Every structure is written in C-alpha cells, then in structure tokens.
C-alpha positions in Angstrom: -0.1 0.0 0.1 1.2 3.6 -0.7 -0.3 6.6 0.6 -1.7 9.0 -2.1 -3.8 9.0 -4.9 -3.4 6.1 -7.2 -3.5 8.4 -10.3 -0.5 10.4 -9.2 2.3 10.0 -11.3 4.5 9.4 -8.1 2.6 6.5 -7.0 2.2 5.1 -10.3 5.9 5.2 -10.8 6.5 3.4 -7.5 4.0 0.8 -8.3 5.8 0.3 -11.7 9.1 0.1 -10.2 7.9 -2.3 -7.2 6.3 -4.5 -9.9 9.6 -4.5 -11.9 11.7 -5.4 -8.8 9.5 -8.3 -7.8 9.4 -9.6 -11.5 13.2 -9.4 -11.4 13.5 -11.3 -7.9 11.5 -14.1 -9.4 13.7 -14.4 -12.5 11.2 -13.3 -14.9 11.9 -11.1 -18.1 8.9 -9.2 -18.4 6.4 -7.4 -16.1 2.8 -7.1 -17.0 0.7 -4.8 -15.4 -3.1 -4.2 -15.9 -4.8 -0.9 -14.9 -8.1 0.7 -15.1 -8.3 3.7 -17.7 -7.3 6.7 -15.4 -4.1 4.7 -14.2 -3.4 3.1 -17.4 -3.0 6.7 -19.2 -0.4 7.7 -16.5 1.6 4.5 -16.6 1.7 4.8 -20.4 2.9 8.3 -20.4 5.6 7.2 -17.8 6.5 4.5 -20.0 6.7 6.6 -23.1 8.9 9.1 -21.2 11.3 6.7 -19.9 11.5 3.9 -22.6 15.0 2.7 -21.5 13.6 2.2 -17.8 10.3 0.5 -18.4 11.1 -1.3 -21.8 10.5 -4.8 -20.1 7.0 -3.7 -19.0 3.6 -4.5 -20.8 0.9 -2.2 -19.5 -2.5 -3.5 -20.3 -5.8 -1.8 -20.0 -8.5 -3.6 -17.8 -11.4 -4.7 -19.7 -14.8 -4.4 -17.8 -17.1 -7.1 -18.5 -20.8 -7.0 -17.6 -22.3 -10.3 -16.8 -26.3 -11.0 -16.3 -26.6 -13.8 -14.1 
C-alpha cells in the first residue's frame, strides 16, 4: 500500500518500479501490469517518457465485462 492518490505520477511510478523489482527477483523477463483507464494513461505516459527504464513492462488496459447472471 502506498499513501496518496493512485493516479498521481509518483504513485504510478512507484508501483511500476516495485512490480519490476518483484519480476526481476522471481527471474522473469517481463512485467505485465493491468490498470483501469485513469491509471493506464499515467502509466503509459511514464513508460513513453522513460523507455529505457520501462522497456520490459507490458501495460494492459483492464476490460470491464458485464455479466447478467
């Protein structure tokens, strides 16, 4: 858990770096993150600005699926 709004660039950056560190610790090559639209936009912007730092991260947009049960 991190204090602050989940859509702040500093929070998104921290989440991306922590996920990247966990992936590396587990010996995996790529980090896959799925966000809702508000966070996805910030994460993609960070990735585009810092391609060398985040070139091993795949950022996905969460799909909202509605089911009628």
